[in-house]
CHARMM internal coordinates of N, CA and C (Angstrom, degrees):
IC EDIT
DIST 1 N 1 CA 1.4114
DIST 1 CA 1 C 1.4807
ANGL 1 N 1 CA 1 C 113.28
DIST 1 C 2 N 1.2844
ANGL 1 CA 1 C 2 N 118.34
DIHE 1 N 1 CA 1 C 2 N 120.93
DIST 2 N 2 CA 1.5105
ANGL 1 C 2 N 2 CA 121.74
DIHE 1 CA 1 C 2 N 2 CA 178.64
DIST 2 CA 2 C 1.4909
ANGL 2 N 2 CA 2 C 110.62
DIHE 1 C 2 N 2 CA 2 C -68.60
DIST 2 C 3 N 1.3521
ANGL 2 CA 2 C 3 N 115.70
DIHE 2 N 2 CA 2 C 3 N 158.23
DIST 3 N 3 CA 1.4148
ANGL 2 C 3 N 3 CA 126.39
DIHE 2 CA 2 C 3 N 3 CA -173.37
DIST 3 CA 3 C 1.5930
ANGL 3 N 3 CA 3 C 105.17
DIHE 2 C 3 N 3 CA 3 C -66.42
DIST 3 C 4 N 1.4034
ANGL 3 CA 3 C 4 N 118.07
DIHE 3 N 3 CA 3 C 4 N -37.35
DIST 4 N 4 CA 1.4294
ANGL 3 C 4 N 4 CA 120.04
DIHE 3 CA 3 C 4 N 4 CA -175.51
DIST 4 CA 4 C 1.5445
ANGL 4 N 4 CA 4 C 107.65
DIHE 3 C 4 N 4 CA 4 C -69.10
DIST 4 C 5 N 1.3222
ANGL 4 CA 4 C 5 N 119.39
DIHE 4 N 4 CA 4 C 5 N -45.72
DIST 5 N 5 CA 1.4449
ANGL 4 C 5 N 5 CA 121.99
DIHE 4 CA 4 C 5 N 5 CA 179.58
DIST 5 CA 5 C 1.5421
ANGL 5 N 5 CA 5 C 111.20
DIHE 4 C 5 N 5 CA 5 C -64.02
DIST 5 C 6 N 1.3176
ANGL 5 CA 5 C 6 N 117.26
DIHE 5 N 5 CA 5 C 6 N -34.84
DIST 6 N 6 CA 1.4604
ANGL 5 C 6 N 6 CA 120.29
DIHE 5 CA 5 C 6 N 6 CA 174.79
DIST 6 CA 6 C 1.5223
ANGL 6 N 6 CA 6 C 110.46
DIHE 5 C 6 N 6 CA 6 C -66.63
DIST 6 C 7 N 1.2946
ANGL 6 CA 6 C 7 N 121.97
DIHE 6 N 6 CA 6 C 7 N -37.30
DIST 7 N 7 CA 1.4653
ANGL 6 C 7 N 7 CA 124.89
DIHE 6 CA 6 C 7 N 7 CA 179.87
DIST 7 CA 7 C 1.6280
ANGL 7 N 7 CA 7 C 102.82
DIHE 6 C 7 N 7 CA 7 C -69.08
DIST 7 C 8 N 1.2357
ANGL 7 CA 7 C 8 N 118.05
DIHE 7 N 7 CA 7 C 8 N -44.44
DIST 8 N 8 CA 1.5164
ANGL 7 C 8 N 8 CA 118.82
DIHE 7 CA 7 C 8 N 8 CA -175.92
DIST 8 CA 8 C 1.5558
ANGL 8 N 8 CA 8 C 108.71
DIHE 7 C 8 N 8 CA 8 C -64.86
DIST 8 C 9 N 1.3165
ANGL 8 CA 8 C 9 N 118.12
DIHE 8 N 8 CA 8 C 9 N -38.64
DIST 9 N 9 CA 1.4317
ANGL 8 C 9 N 9 CA 121.64
DIHE 8 CA 8 C 9 N 9 CA -177.23
DIST 9 CA 9 C 1.5935
ANGL 9 N 9 CA 9 C 105.21
DIHE 8 C 9 N 9 CA 9 C -70.52
DIST 9 C 10 N 1.2875
ANGL 9 CA 9 C 10 N 120.33
DIHE 9 N 9 CA 9 C 10 N -37.15
DIST 10 N 10 CA 1.4691
ANGL 9 C 10 N 10 CA 123.26
DIHE 9 CA 9 C 10 N 10 CA -179.45
DIST 10 CA 10 C 1.5661
ANGL 10 N 10 CA 10 C 107.25
DIHE 9 C 10 N 10 CA 10 C -70.75
DIST 10 C 11 N 1.2179
ANGL 10 CA 10 C 11 N 120.65
DIHE 10 N 10 CA 10 C 11 N -40.00
DIST 11 N 11 CA 1.4584
ANGL 10 C 11 N 11 CA 124.17
DIHE 10 CA 10 C 11 N 11 CA 176.25
DIST 11 CA 11 C 1.6026
ANGL 11 N 11 CA 11 C 110.51
DIHE 10 C 11 N 11 CA 11 C -64.10
DIST 11 C 12 N 1.2996
ANGL 11 CA 11 C 12 N 115.52
DIHE 11 N 11 CA 11 C 12 N -40.43
DIST 12 N 12 CA 1.4492
ANGL 11 C 12 N 12 CA 122.47
DIHE 11 CA 11 C 12 N 12 CA 174.26
DIST 12 CA 12 C 1.4891
ANGL 12 N 12 CA 12 C 115.81
DIHE 11 C 12 N 12 CA 12 C -62.09
DIST 12 C 13 N 1.3903
ANGL 12 CA 12 C 13 N 113.28
DIHE 12 N 12 CA 12 C 13 N -41.70
DIST 13 N 13 CA 1.4490
ANGL 12 C 13 N 13 CA 116.26
DIHE 12 CA 12 C 13 N 13 CA 177.15
DIST 13 CA 13 C 1.5556
ANGL 13 N 13 CA 13 C 112.09
DIHE 12 C 13 N 13 CA 13 C -67.46
DIST 13 C 14 N 1.3501
ANGL 13 CA 13 C 14 N 112.58
DIHE 13 N 13 CA 13 C 14 N -41.58
DIST 14 N 14 CA 1.5319
ANGL 13 C 14 N 14 CA 113.74
DIHE 13 CA 13 C 14 N 14 CA 178.63
DIST 14 CA 14 C 1.5447
ANGL 14 N 14 CA 14 C 110.67
DIHE 13 C 14 N 14 CA 14 C -65.42
DIST 14 C 15 N 1.2912
ANGL 14 CA 14 C 15 N 117.13
DIHE 14 N 14 CA 14 C 15 N -40.07
DIST 15 N 15 CA 1.4223
ANGL 14 C 15 N 15 CA 115.80
DIHE 14 CA 14 C 15 N 15 CA 179.50
DIST 15 CA 15 C 1.5648
ANGL 15 N 15 CA 15 C 111.14
DIHE 14 C 15 N 15 CA 15 C -65.00
DIST 15 C 16 N 1.2833
ANGL 15 CA 15 C 16 N 118.82
DIHE 15 N 15 CA 15 C 16 N -37.50
DIST 16 N 16 CA 1.4230
ANGL 15 C 16 N 16 CA 123.51
DIHE 15 CA 15 C 16 N 16 CA 178.43
DIST 16 CA 16 C 1.5164
ANGL 16 N 16 CA 16 C 111.82
DIHE 15 C 16 N 16 CA 16 C -59.31
DIST 16 C 17 N 1.3088
ANGL 16 CA 16 C 17 N 114.42
DIHE 16 N 16 CA 16 C 17 N -40.35
DIST 17 N 17 CA 1.4970
ANGL 16 C 17 N 17 CA 119.42
DIHE 16 CA 16 C 17 N 17 CA 174.92
DIST 17 CA 17 C 1.5626
ANGL 17 N 17 CA 17 C 114.54
DIHE 16 C 17 N 17 CA 17 C -60.67
DIST 17 C 18 N 1.3509
ANGL 17 CA 17 C 18 N 111.99
DIHE 17 N 17 CA 17 C 18 N -42.86
DIST 18 N 18 CA 1.4851
ANGL 17 C 18 N 18 CA 118.90
DIHE 17 CA 17 C 18 N 18 CA 177.59
DIST 18 CA 18 C 1.5129
ANGL 18 N 18 CA 18 C 109.15
DIHE 17 C 18 N 18 CA 18 C -62.45
DIST 18 C 19 N 1.3850
ANGL 18 CA 18 C 19 N 111.76
DIHE 18 N 18 CA 18 C 19 N -50.47
DIST 19 N 19 CA 1.4800
ANGL 18 C 19 N 19 CA 120.21
DIHE 18 CA 18 C 19 N 19 CA -175.87
DIST 19 CA 19 C 1.5679
ANGL 19 N 19 CA 19 C 109.76
DIHE 18 C 19 N 19 CA 19 C -61.30
DIST 19 C 20 N 1.3168
ANGL 19 CA 19 C 20 N 119.92
DIHE 19 N 19 CA 19 C 20 N -41.12
DIST 20 N 20 CA 1.4130
ANGL 19 C 20 N 20 CA 121.84
DIHE 19 CA 19 C 20 N 20 CA 176.80
DIST 20 CA 20 C 1.5556
ANGL 20 N 20 CA 20 C 115.39
DIHE 19 C 20 N 20 CA 20 C -64.00
DIST 20 C 21 N 1.3600
ANGL 20 CA 20 C 21 N 111.40
DIHE 20 N 20 CA 20 C 21 N -34.41
DIST 21 N 21 CA 1.4782
ANGL 20 C 21 N 21 CA 113.55
DIHE 20 CA 20 C 21 N 21 CA -176.94
DIST 21 CA 21 C 1.5944
ANGL 21 N 21 CA 21 C 111.76
DIHE 20 C 21 N 21 CA 21 C -89.01
DIST 21 C 22 N 1.3177
ANGL 21 CA 21 C 22 N 114.58
DIHE 21 N 21 CA 21 C 22 N -34.11
DIST 22 N 22 CA 1.4600
ANGL 21 C 22 N 22 CA 114.75
DIHE 21 CA 21 C 22 N 22 CA -173.84
DIST 22 CA 22 C 1.5403
ANGL 22 N 22 CA 22 C 114.71
DIHE 21 C 22 N 22 CA 22 C -123.38
DIST 22 C 23 N 1.3276
ANGL 22 CA 22 C 23 N 115.61
DIHE 22 N 22 CA 22 C 23 N 3.10
DIST 23 N 23 CA 1.4381
ANGL 22 C 23 N 23 CA 121.98
DIHE 22 CA 22 C 23 N 23 CA -177.26
DIST 23 CA 23 C 1.4736
ANGL 23 N 23 CA 23 C 114.84
DIHE 22 C 23 N 23 CA 23 C -58.57
DIST 23 C 24 N 1.2941
ANGL 23 CA 23 C 24 N 125.26
DIHE 23 N 23 CA 23 C 24 N -34.97
DIST 24 N 24 CA 1.3852
ANGL 23 C 24 N 24 CA 123.94
DIHE 23 CA 23 C 24 N 24 CA 175.32
DIST 24 CA 24 C 1.4793
ANGL 24 N 24 CA 24 C 119.89
DIHE 23 C 24 N 24 CA 24 C -69.35
DIST 24 C 25 N 1.4179
ANGL 24 CA 24 C 25 N 114.39
DIHE 24 N 24 CA 24 C 25 N -8.20
DIST 25 N 25 CA 1.4428
ANGL 24 C 25 N 25 CA 120.35
DIHE 24 CA 24 C 25 N 25 CA -178.20
DIST 25 CA 25 C 1.5540
ANGL 25 N 25 CA 25 C 106.36
DIHE 24 C 25 N 25 CA 25 C -110.41
DIST 25 C 26 N 1.2616
ANGL 25 CA 25 C 26 N 119.60
DIHE 25 N 25 CA 25 C 26 N 0.73
DIST 26 N 26 CA 1.5484
ANGL 25 C 26 N 26 CA 119.78
DIHE 25 CA 25 C 26 N 26 CA -173.02
DIST 26 CA 26 C 1.5816
ANGL 26 N 26 CA 26 C 106.31
DIHE 25 C 26 N 26 CA 26 C -120.00
DIST 26 C 27 N 1.3242
ANGL 26 CA 26 C 27 N 114.96
DIHE 26 N 26 CA 26 C 27 N 139.68
DIST 27 N 27 CA 1.4054
ANGL 26 C 27 N 27 CA 121.62
DIHE 26 CA 26 C 27 N 27 CA 172.56
DIST 27 CA 27 C 1.4816
ANGL 27 N 27 CA 27 C 111.12
DIHE 26 C 27 N 27 CA 27 C -74.42
DIST 27 C 28 N 1.3438
ANGL 27 CA 27 C 28 N 118.52
DIHE 27 N 27 CA 27 C 28 N 166.03
DIST 28 N 28 CA 1.4908
ANGL 27 C 28 N 28 CA 122.67
DIHE 27 CA 27 C 28 N 28 CA -178.51
DIST 28 CA 28 C 1.5474
ANGL 28 N 28 CA 28 C 106.98
DIHE 27 C 28 N 28 CA 28 C -59.98
DIST 28 C 29 N 1.2670
ANGL 28 CA 28 C 29 N 117.15
DIHE 28 N 28 CA 28 C 29 N -38.40
DIST 29 N 29 CA 1.5580
ANGL 28 C 29 N 29 CA 120.95
DIHE 28 CA 28 C 29 N 29 CA -178.35
DIST 29 CA 29 C 1.5197
ANGL 29 N 29 CA 29 C 105.93
DIHE 28 C 29 N 29 CA 29 C -64.81
DIST 29 C 30 N 1.2835
ANGL 29 CA 29 C 30 N 118.77
DIHE 29 N 29 CA 29 C 30 N -42.35
DIST 30 N 30 CA 1.4913
ANGL 29 C 30 N 30 CA 121.85
DIHE 29 CA 29 C 30 N 30 CA -176.72
DIST 30 CA 30 C 1.5663
ANGL 30 N 30 CA 30 C 107.24
DIHE 29 C 30 N 30 CA 30 C -67.39
DIST 30 C 31 N 1.3151
ANGL 30 CA 30 C 31 N 113.21
DIHE 30 N 30 CA 30 C 31 N -40.66
DIST 31 N 31 CA 1.5109
ANGL 30 C 31 N 31 CA 113.64
DIHE 30 CA 30 C 31 N 31 CA 179.36
DIST 31 CA 31 C 1.4700
ANGL 31 N 31 CA 31 C 114.02
DIHE 30 C 31 N 31 CA 31 C -64.94
DIST 31 C 32 N 1.3611
ANGL 31 CA 31 C 32 N 116.63
DIHE 31 N 31 CA 31 C 32 N -38.15
DIST 32 N 32 CA 1.5011
ANGL 31 C 32 N 32 CA 121.54
DIHE 31 CA 31 C 32 N 32 CA 173.38
DIST 32 CA 32 C 1.5112
ANGL 32 N 32 CA 32 C 110.55
DIHE 31 C 32 N 32 CA 32 C -57.72
DIST 32 C 33 N 1.2766
ANGL 32 CA 32 C 33 N 120.79
DIHE 32 N 32 CA 32 C 33 N -40.76
DIST 33 N 33 CA 1.4238
ANGL 32 C 33 N 33 CA 125.29
DIHE 32 CA 32 C 33 N 33 CA -179.32
DIST 33 CA 33 C 1.5332
ANGL 33 N 33 CA 33 C 107.79
DIHE 32 C 33 N 33 CA 33 C -70.57
DIST 33 C 34 N 1.2732
ANGL 33 CA 33 C 34 N 118.47
DIHE 33 N 33 CA 33 C 34 N -42.64
DIST 34 N 34 CA 1.4705
ANGL 33 C 34 N 34 CA 119.04
DIHE 33 CA 33 C 34 N 34 CA 177.58
DIST 34 CA 34 C 1.5220
ANGL 34 N 34 CA 34 C 109.80
DIHE 33 C 34 N 34 CA 34 C -61.30
DIST 34 C 35 N 1.3239
ANGL 34 CA 34 C 35 N 118.43
DIHE 34 N 34 CA 34 C 35 N -42.25
DIST 35 N 35 CA 1.5043
ANGL 34 C 35 N 35 CA 121.30
DIHE 34 CA 34 C 35 N 35 CA -179.09
DIST 35 CA 35 C 1.5500
ANGL 35 N 35 CA 35 C 108.77
DIHE 34 C 35 N 35 CA 35 C -60.08
DIST 35 C 36 N 1.3037
ANGL 35 CA 35 C 36 N 113.47
DIHE 35 N 35 CA 35 C 36 N -47.13
DIST 36 N 36 CA 1.4509
ANGL 35 C 36 N 36 CA 120.14
DIHE 35 CA 35 C 36 N 36 CA 177.26
DIST 36 CA 36 C 1.5118
ANGL 36 N 36 CA 36 C 114.38
DIHE 35 C 36 N 36 CA 36 C -55.95
DIST 36 C 37 N 1.3562
ANGL 36 CA 36 C 37 N 115.73
DIHE 36 N 36 CA 36 C 37 N -40.48
DIST 37 N 37 CA 1.4706
ANGL 36 C 37 N 37 CA 118.64
DIHE 36 CA 36 C 37 N 37 CA 178.49
DIST 37 CA 37 C 1.4950
ANGL 37 N 37 CA 37 C 112.40
DIHE 36 C 37 N 37 CA 37 C -71.98
DIST 37 C 38 N 1.3753
ANGL 37 CA 37 C 38 N 115.86
DIHE 37 N 37 CA 37 C 38 N -34.48
DIST 38 N 38 CA 1.4514
ANGL 37 C 38 N 38 CA 118.42
DIHE 37 CA 37 C 38 N 38 CA -179.85
DIST 38 CA 38 C 1.5503
ANGL 38 N 38 CA 38 C 108.74
DIHE 37 C 38 N 38 CA 38 C -70.88
DIST 38 C 39 N 1.3128
ANGL 38 CA 38 C 39 N 117.62
DIHE 38 N 38 CA 38 C 39 N -39.13
DIST 39 N 39 CA 1.4452
ANGL 38 C 39 N 39 CA 118.02
DIHE 38 CA 38 C 39 N 39 CA 178.55
DIST 39 CA 39 C 1.4539
ANGL 39 N 39 CA 39 C 110.08
DIHE 38 C 39 N 39 CA 39 C -67.67
DIST 39 C 40 N 1.3225
ANGL 39 CA 39 C 40 N 124.06
DIHE 39 N 39 CA 39 C 40 N -37.17
DIST 40 N 40 CA 1.3721
ANGL 39 C 40 N 40 CA 130.23
DIHE 39 CA 39 C 40 N 40 CA 174.29
DIST 40 CA 40 C 1.5201
ANGL 40 N 40 CA 40 C 113.79
DIHE 39 C 40 N 40 CA 40 C -54.64
DIST 40 C 41 N 1.3259
ANGL 40 CA 40 C 41 N 111.81
DIHE 40 N 40 CA 40 C 41 N -54.58
DIST 41 N 41 CA 1.4459
ANGL 40 C 41 N 41 CA 120.47
DIHE 40 CA 40 C 41 N 41 CA 176.62
DIST 41 CA 41 C 1.5138
ANGL 41 N 41 CA 41 C 111.20
DIHE 40 C 41 N 41 CA 41 C -57.55
DIST 41 C 42 N 1.2635
ANGL 41 CA 41 C 42 N 115.73
DIHE 41 N 41 CA 41 C 42 N -45.47
DIST 42 N 42 CA 1.5298
ANGL 41 C 42 N 42 CA 118.66
DIHE 41 CA 41 C 42 N 42 CA -178.72
DIST 42 CA 42 C 1.5469
ANGL 42 N 42 CA 42 C 111.19
DIHE 41 C 42 N 42 CA 42 C -63.94
DIST 42 C 43 N 1.2965
ANGL 42 CA 42 C 43 N 117.93
DIHE 42 N 42 CA 42 C 43 N -37.40
DIST 43 N 43 CA 1.4379
ANGL 42 C 43 N 43 CA 122.24
DIHE 42 CA 42 C 43 N 43 CA 178.53
DIST 43 CA 43 C 1.5486
ANGL 43 N 43 CA 43 C 107.76
DIHE 42 C 43 N 43 CA 43 C -65.02
DIST 43 C 44 N 1.3618
ANGL 43 CA 43 C 44 N 119.68
DIHE 43 N 43 CA 43 C 44 N -42.61
DIST 44 N 44 CA 1.4442
ANGL 43 C 44 N 44 CA 119.95
DIHE 43 CA 43 C 44 N 44 CA 177.91
DIST 44 CA 44 C 1.5743
ANGL 44 N 44 CA 44 C 111.23
DIHE 43 C 44 N 44 CA 44 C -64.76
DIST 44 C 45 N 1.2673
ANGL 44 CA 44 C 45 N 113.44
DIHE 44 N 44 CA 44 C 45 N -40.76
DIST 45 N 45 CA 1.4264
ANGL 44 C 45 N 45 CA 117.70
DIHE 44 CA 44 C 45 N 45 CA 177.04
DIST 45 CA 45 C 1.4942
ANGL 45 N 45 CA 45 C 115.23
DIHE 44 C 45 N 45 CA 45 C -60.56
DIST 45 C 46 N 1.3480
ANGL 45 CA 45 C 46 N 111.66
DIHE 45 N 45 CA 45 C 46 N -37.42
DIST 46 N 46 CA 1.5635
ANGL 45 C 46 N 46 CA 117.14
DIHE 45 CA 45 C 46 N 46 CA 179.00
DIST 46 CA 46 C 1.5783
ANGL 46 N 46 CA 46 C 107.81
DIHE 45 C 46 N 46 CA 46 C -67.53
DIST 46 C 47 N 1.2988
ANGL 46 CA 46 C 47 N 114.88
DIHE 46 N 46 CA 46 C 47 N -35.16
DIST 47 N 47 CA 1.4637
ANGL 46 C 47 N 47 CA 115.77
DIHE 46 CA 46 C 47 N 47 CA -179.97
DIST 47 CA 47 C 1.5198
ANGL 47 N 47 CA 47 C 109.19
DIHE 46 C 47 N 47 CA 47 C -68.60
DIST 47 C 48 N 1.3283
ANGL 47 CA 47 C 48 N 121.91
DIHE 47 N 47 CA 47 C 48 N -40.28
DIST 48 N 48 CA 1.3808
ANGL 47 C 48 N 48 CA 124.01
DIHE 47 CA 47 C 48 N 48 CA 180.00
DIST 48 CA 48 C 1.4331
ANGL 48 N 48 CA 48 C 112.77
DIHE 47 C 48 N 48 CA 48 C -67.52
DIST 48 C 49 N 1.3464
ANGL 48 CA 48 C 49 N 117.58
DIHE 48 N 48 CA 48 C 49 N -29.34
DIST 49 N 49 CA 1.5545
ANGL 48 C 49 N 49 CA 117.46
DIHE 48 CA 48 C 49 N 49 CA 178.77
DIST 49 CA 49 C 1.4600
ANGL 49 N 49 CA 49 C 111.77
DIHE 48 C 49 N 49 CA 49 C -80.17
DIST 49 C 50 N 1.3315
ANGL 49 CA 49 C 50 N 120.69
DIHE 49 N 49 CA 49 C 50 N -4.83
DIST 50 N 50 CA 1.4603
ANGL 49 C 50 N 50 CA 121.63
DIHE 49 CA 49 C 50 N 50 CA 173.54
DIST 50 CA 50 C 1.5463
ANGL 50 N 50 CA 50 C 111.42
DIHE 49 C 50 N 50 CA 50 C -81.01
DIST 50 C 51 N 1.2787
ANGL 50 CA 50 C 51 N 116.69
DIHE 50 N 50 CA 50 C 51 N -25.77
DIST 51 N 51 CA 1.4663
ANGL 50 C 51 N 51 CA 122.56
DIHE 50 CA 50 C 51 N 51 CA 176.30
DIST 51 CA 51 C 1.5263
ANGL 51 N 51 CA 51 C 113.79
DIHE 50 C 51 N 51 CA 51 C -69.48
DIST 51 C 52 N 1.1990
ANGL 51 CA 51 C 52 N 116.23
DIHE 51 N 51 CA 51 C 52 N 107.80
DIST 52 N 52 CA 1.4986
ANGL 51 C 52 N 52 CA 119.19
DIHE 51 CA 51 C 52 N 52 CA 177.57
DIST 52 CA 52 C 1.4311
ANGL 52 N 52 CA 52 C 115.62
DIHE 51 C 52 N 52 CA 52 C -87.85
DIST 52 C 53 N 1.3211
ANGL 52 CA 52 C 53 N 118.08
DIHE 52 N 52 CA 52 C 53 N 123.03
DIST 53 N 53 CA 1.4937
ANGL 52 C 53 N 53 CA 124.78
DIHE 52 CA 52 C 53 N 53 CA -178.88
DIST 53 CA 53 C 1.5078
ANGL 53 N 53 CA 53 C 111.26
DIHE 52 C 53 N 53 CA 53 C -113.14
DIST 53 C 54 N 1.2304
ANGL 53 CA 53 C 54 N 119.82
DIHE 53 N 53 CA 53 C 54 N 144.09
DIST 54 N 54 CA 1.4662
ANGL 53 C 54 N 54 CA 124.92
DIHE 53 CA 53 C 54 N 54 CA 173.20
DIST 54 CA 54 C 1.4506
ANGL 54 N 54 CA 54 C 108.10
DIHE 53 C 54 N 54 CA 54 C -105.77
DIST 54 C 55 N 1.3802
ANGL 54 CA 54 C 55 N 115.33
DIHE 54 N 54 CA 54 C 55 N 174.88
DIST 55 N 55 CA 1.4771
ANGL 54 C 55 N 55 CA 118.71
DIHE 54 CA 54 C 55 N 55 CA 177.31
DIST 55 CA 55 C 1.4219
ANGL 55 N 55 CA 55 C 112.35
DIHE 54 C 55 N 55 CA 55 C -68.48
DIST 55 C 56 N 1.3807
ANGL 55 CA 55 C 56 N 120.02
DIHE 55 N 55 CA 55 C 56 N -17.53
DIST 56 N 56 CA 1.4817
ANGL 55 C 56 N 56 CA 121.19
DIHE 55 CA 55 C 56 N 56 CA -177.58
DIST 56 CA 56 C 1.5270
ANGL 56 N 56 CA 56 C 113.45
DIHE 55 C 56 N 56 CA 56 C -80.76
DIST 56 C 57 N 1.3656
ANGL 56 CA 56 C 57 N 116.60
DIHE 56 N 56 CA 56 C 57 N -16.32
DIST 57 N 57 CA 1.4123
ANGL 56 C 57 N 57 CA 119.58
DIHE 56 CA 56 C 57 N 57 CA 178.12
DIST 57 CA 57 C 1.6009
ANGL 57 N 57 CA 57 C 110.21
DIHE 56 C 57 N 57 CA 57 C -79.43
DIST 57 C 58 N 1.3585
ANGL 57 CA 57 C 58 N 108.65
DIHE 57 N 57 CA 57 C 58 N 121.26
DIST 58 N 58 CA 1.4964
ANGL 57 C 58 N 58 CA 112.19
DIHE 57 CA 57 C 58 N 58 CA -176.01
DIST 58 CA 58 C 1.5758
ANGL 58 N 58 CA 58 C 107.32
DIHE 57 C 58 N 58 CA 58 C -109.07
DIST 58 C 59 N 1.3750
ANGL 58 CA 58 C 59 N 113.80
DIHE 58 N 58 CA 58 C 59 N 159.70
DIST 59 N 59 CA 1.4227
ANGL 58 C 59 N 59 CA 117.10
DIHE 58 CA 58 C 59 N 59 CA 179.12
DIST 59 CA 59 C 1.5249
ANGL 59 N 59 CA 59 C 108.85
DIHE 58 C 59 N 59 CA 59 C -69.79
DIST 59 C 60 N 1.3684
ANGL 59 CA 59 C 60 N 113.52
DIHE 59 N 59 CA 59 C 60 N 157.04
DIST 60 N 60 CA 1.5576
ANGL 59 C 60 N 60 CA 118.78
DIHE 59 CA 59 C 60 N 60 CA 170.04
DIST 60 CA 60 C 1.4141
ANGL 60 N 60 CA 60 C 110.34
DIHE 59 C 60 N 60 CA 60 C -67.52
DIST 60 C 61 N 1.3121
ANGL 60 CA 60 C 61 N 117.11
DIHE 60 N 60 CA 60 C 61 N 128.92
DIST 61 N 61 CA 1.4958
ANGL 60 C 61 N 61 CA 119.09
DIHE 60 CA 60 C 61 N 61 CA 173.06
DIST 61 CA 61 C 1.5787
ANGL 61 N 61 CA 61 C 104.81
DIHE 60 C 61 N 61 CA 61 C -106.84
DIST 61 C 62 N 1.3064
ANGL 61 CA 61 C 62 N 113.37
DIHE 61 N 61 CA 61 C 62 N 128.21
DIST 62 N 62 CA 1.4595
ANGL 61 C 62 N 62 CA 121.96
DIHE 61 CA 61 C 62 N 62 CA 171.03
DIST 62 CA 62 C 1.5388
ANGL 62 N 62 CA 62 C 113.62
DIHE 61 C 62 N 62 CA 62 C -92.54
DIST 62 C 63 N 1.2439
ANGL 62 CA 62 C 63 N 118.55
DIHE 62 N 62 CA 62 C 63 N 100.73
DIST 63 N 63 CA 1.4407
ANGL 62 C 63 N 63 CA 119.98
DIHE 62 CA 62 C 63 N 63 CA -173.85
DIST 63 CA 63 C 1.5889
ANGL 63 N 63 CA 63 C 112.91
DIHE 62 C 63 N 63 CA 63 C -88.13
DIST 63 C 64 N 1.3495
ANGL 63 CA 63 C 64 N 116.61
DIHE 63 N 63 CA 63 C 64 N 117.38
DIST 64 N 64 CA 1.3990
ANGL 63 C 64 N 64 CA 121.59
DIHE 63 CA 63 C 64 N 64 CA 179.43
DIST 64 CA 64 C 1.5445
ANGL 64 N 64 CA 64 C 108.45
DIHE 63 C 64 N 64 CA 64 C -123.24
DIST 64 C 65 N 1.3445
ANGL 64 CA 64 C 65 N 117.73
DIHE 64 N 64 CA 64 C 65 N 105.90
DIST 65 N 65 CA 1.4951
ANGL 64 C 65 N 65 CA 117.91
DIHE 64 CA 64 C 65 N 65 CA -177.43
DIST 65 CA 65 C 1.5240
ANGL 65 N 65 CA 65 C 111.94
DIHE 64 C 65 N 65 CA 65 C -65.14
DIST 65 C 66 N 1.2785
ANGL 65 CA 65 C 66 N 122.47
DIHE 65 N 65 CA 65 C 66 N 143.61
DIST 66 N 66 CA 1.4280
ANGL 65 C 66 N 66 CA 133.65
DIHE 65 CA 65 C 66 N 66 CA 179.06
DIST 66 CA 66 C 1.5469
ANGL 66 N 66 CA 66 C 102.37
DIHE 65 C 66 N 66 CA 66 C -78.49
DIST 66 C 67 N 1.4164
ANGL 66 CA 66 C 67 N 118.69
DIHE 66 N 66 CA 66 C 67 N 121.72
DIST 67 N 67 CA 1.3648
ANGL 66 C 67 N 67 CA 118.43
DIHE 66 CA 66 C 67 N 67 CA 175.05
DIST 67 CA 67 C 1.5021
ANGL 67 N 67 CA 67 C 110.01
DIHE 66 C 67 N 67 CA 67 C -117.63
DIST 67 C 68 N 1.2480
ANGL 67 CA 67 C 68 N 122.11
DIHE 67 N 67 CA 67 C 68 N 29.47
DIST 68 N 68 CA 1.3826
ANGL 67 C 68 N 68 CA 121.71
DIHE 67 CA 67 C 68 N 68 CA -176.68
DIST 68 CA 68 C 1.5193
ANGL 68 N 68 CA 68 C 116.71
DIHE 67 C 68 N 68 CA 68 C 84.22
DIST 68 C 69 N 1.3422
ANGL 68 CA 68 C 69 N 117.18
DIHE 68 N 68 CA 68 C 69 N -175.76
DIST 69 N 69 CA 1.4160
ANGL 68 C 69 N 69 CA 117.48
DIHE 68 CA 68 C 69 N 69 CA 176.55
DIST 69 CA 69 C 1.5024
ANGL 69 N 69 CA 69 C 113.64
DIHE 68 C 69 N 69 CA 69 C -76.97
DIST 69 C 70 N 1.3245
ANGL 69 CA 69 C 70 N 119.73
DIHE 69 N 69 CA 69 C 70 N 156.77
DIST 70 N 70 CA 1.3463
ANGL 69 C 70 N 70 CA 124.99
DIHE 69 CA 69 C 70 N 70 CA -179.31
DIST 70 CA 70 C 1.6214
ANGL 70 N 70 CA 70 C 111.05
DIHE 69 C 70 N 70 CA 70 C -95.03
DIST 70 C 71 N 1.3224
ANGL 70 CA 70 C 71 N 114.11
DIHE 70 N 70 CA 70 C 71 N 91.47
DIST 71 N 71 CA 1.5213
ANGL 70 C 71 N 71 CA 116.86
DIHE 70 CA 70 C 71 N 71 CA -175.90
DIST 71 CA 71 C 1.4988
ANGL 71 N 71 CA 71 C 117.73
DIHE 70 C 71 N 71 CA 71 C -93.96
DIST 71 C 72 N 1.2562
ANGL 71 CA 71 C 72 N 118.59
DIHE 71 N 71 CA 71 C 72 N -7.42
DIST 72 N 72 CA 1.5416
ANGL 71 C 72 N 72 CA 125.56
DIHE 71 CA 71 C 72 N 72 CA 179.37
DIST 72 CA 72 C 1.5254
ANGL 72 N 72 CA 72 C 108.07
DIHE 71 C 72 N 72 CA 72 C 53.31
DIST 72 C 73 N 1.3209
ANGL 72 CA 72 C 73 N 119.07
DIHE 72 N 72 CA 72 C 73 N 49.09
DIST 73 N 73 CA 1.4552
ANGL 72 C 73 N 73 CA 121.85
DIHE 72 CA 72 C 73 N 73 CA 177.08
DIST 73 CA 73 C 1.4621
ANGL 73 N 73 CA 73 C 110.26
DIHE 72 C 73 N 73 CA 73 C -100.97
END
COOR INIT
IC SEED 1 N 1 CA 1 C
IC BUILD
């Protein structure tokens, strides 16, 4: 199974969960929008899964020293 078809099947499964839970409250147009959103989120997740990280990769730390309160004196 190719990665693209696996991503499509995962998006289909997620959409079916949403449809089963909320489908009776949504119009066909809204369901199409939900499907589009689920597919977009799955595409982004697939891109993130392509990035391989090791334990040596650390998160970026933004250092801001504390200089007390800003009194404008």
